[in-house]
C-alpha positions as CSV (number, residue, x, y, z in Angstrom):
1,M,-0.1,0.0,0.3
2,A,1.1,3.5,-0.8
3,Y,1.3,6.5,1.6
4,R,2.8,9.8,1.9
5,D,4.5,10.5,4.8
6,M,6.4,14.4,5.5
7,S,9.7,13.0,3.1
8,D,10.3,13.2,-0.7
9,E,9.8,9.6,-0.8
10,T,6.5,7.8,-1.8
11,R,6.9,4.3,-0.1
12,I,5.2,0.7,-1.7
13,Q,5.1,-2.2,0.6
14,F,6.1,-5.0,-1.3
15,R,6.1,-8.6,0.4
16,R,6.7,-7.7,3.5
17,S,9.4,-5.5,2.4
18,E,9.9,-1.9,1.6
19,I,10.7,-0.6,-1.9
20,V,11.2,3.5,-2.2
21,E,10.7,4.9,-5.2
22,K,10.2,9.1,-4.8
23,D,8.0,10.7,-6.9
24,T,6.0,7.8,-8.2
25,I,2.5,8.5,-7.4
26,Y,3.8,12.6,-8.5
27,T,5.0,11.3,-11.9
28,A,1.6,9.2,-13.0
29,A,-0.3,11.8,-11.6
30,S,1.3,14.7,-13.8
31,D,1.3,12.5,-16.6
32,I,-2.7,11.3,-15.9
33,Y,-3.0,15.0,-16.1
34,V,-1.4,15.7,-18.8
35,A,-3.5,13.3,-20.5
36,F,-6.9,14.6,-19.7
37,I,-5.3,18.2,-21.0
38,G,-4.5,16.6,-24.3
39,Q,-8.0,15.1,-24.1
40,G,-9.3,18.8,-23.8
41,L,-11.1,17.8,-20.9
42,V,-9.5,20.5,-18.6
43,N,-10.8,24.2,-18.2
44,D,-10.8,27.1,-16.1
45,D,-13.6,26.0,-14.3
46,N,-12.4,22.3,-13.9
47,Y,-8.8,22.4,-13.6
48,K,-8.5,21.7,-10.1
49,E,-11.3,19.1,-9.7
50,M,-9.2,17.2,-12.9
51,M,-6.1,17.4,-10.8
52,K,-7.3,15.8,-8.1
53,K,-9.1,13.1,-10.3
54,S,-5.4,13.1,-11.4
55,V,-3.9,12.4,-7.9
56,N,-7.1,9.5,-7.4
57,Q,-6.3,7.8,-10.2
58,A,-2.6,7.9,-9.5
59,I,-2.7,6.2,-6.1
60,D,-5.1,4.0,-7.5
61,L,-3.2,2.6,-10.0
62,A,-0.6,2.3,-7.5
63,L,-3.1,0.2,-5.5
64,V,-3.7,-2.4,-7.9
65,T,-0.3,-2.4,-9.3
66,D,0.9,-3.3,-5.2
67,M,-1.9,-5.6,-5.0
68,V,-1.5,-7.5,-8.7
69,V,2.8,-7.4,-7.9
70,A,1.6,-8.7,-4.4
71,T,-1.0,-12.3,-5.9
72,A,2.1,-13.0,-8.6
73,G,4.8,-13.2,-5.8
74,E,2.6,-15.5,-3.4
75,K,1.8,-17.7,-6.7
76,G,5.6,-17.5,-7.8
77,Q,5.1,-15.9,-10.5
78,S,7.4,-14.0,-12.7
79,F,7.5,-10.3,-14.0
């Protein structure tokens, strides 16, 4: 599970150990937001809402990724 502390790092729990990847969720959120802009979905009236949506989707992506990786690890699957 990903969480944010006071440092500049995003921590993701992985098979009982912790992987630290700096700015992972921020990068994903930025990429998602840029995609929304590219699709013409962001305007002056909704840009804050779309930023929040981007961050929420990035967090969801990190959580699902963590779950899939953990499940694959339990099944002995390789990547």
